[in-house]
N, C-alpha and C positions, 0 to 999 in steps of 0.2 A: 771311654778310653782313658781319659785322664782322671785321676782321683780328685775329689773336691778341693783338697788343699793345693793341688797342682793347678786347677782352674783358677783358684784365688790368686796364685802367683802370676798366672797369665794376665788376669785382670789388672793386677798391680803394675805389671810391665806396660800394658796398654795405657793405664792411667799416667804412668811416668812419661811415656812417649807423647801422649796428648798434652801434658803440661809443658814439655820441652819443645815439641814440634807442632802442636795443634793437630787437628784432624780434618783438614780440608781435602778436596779431591786429589791434589798433588801429593799430599802426605800419604793418603791411602794407596795411591798408585805406587809410591816408593816402598811402602810396606809389602805390596804384592811383588814388586820387582826384587826385593830383598830375598824372596823365595828362590828366584832363579840363581842369585849369587850363591846361596847356600847349597843348592843342588850341584852347582859347579864345583863347590868345595868337596862334596861327596865324590864326584867323578875324579877330581884331582887326587884325593886320598886313596881311592881304589886303584887308580893307575900307579900311584906310588907304592901301594901295598903289593901289587903284582910284579913290580919292577919292569913294567912294560917299556919304559923309556931307558934304553941301554946306557945312555949317557949319565943318567942320574942313579940308576939301580933302584933298589928297594929303599923308599924314603918314609913310608908310613906303615903303621901296624894295623891289624884288624880293629883294635880298640880305637885307633884314630878314625877309621871309617865309621864305626858305631857312634863316636862322638859327633861327627859331622851329620849323621842321620838324625840324631837327637836335635841338633841345631835346626834341621829342616822341619822337624815336628813342632818345635817351639815357635819358629818363625811362621809356620802355617797357622798355628793356634792364635798367635798374636794378630795375624792378618784376618782370620775368621772373626775374632772378637771385635776387631776394628770395623767390620762391615756388616756383621750379622744383625738381622732383625729377629730376635728370638734367642732362645737358649742354645748356645753353641754346642753344649754337651749333648742335647737332644738331636741336633743336626748331625753330629758325628755318629751317634748311636743309630740313627735312621739310615744314614748312608752305609755304615758298616753292615747293617742288617740286609740292605739291598744287595751289596756286593757278595755277602755270604750266601744269600738266596740264589743269586746267579751262579755262583760256583757250585752249589749243590745241584742245581738243575743240569749243569753241564756234566757233572759227575754221575748223574743217574742213568 
């Protein structure tokens, strides 16, 4: 899903976090919780994009929503690399293949 250079950047981010914060159970938990925060920001951006809050109106663009979705992807990749026993790229590929196979079975 990510290109090799992108995975290298993720590994560098994990290395930086490890040097700054360590990688104990608490830190891993916080990296996982960070994902919830980022998903909340996607929700906030989408609500702002649709203007659902009449008091605030339209506050975000579609590009803002996309930017927040990328933050979710990067945060998930960092969390995955932080806890994975094995090649995270292989894990993503295997999971994506399973999801695709399920969707094809439903479509048939």
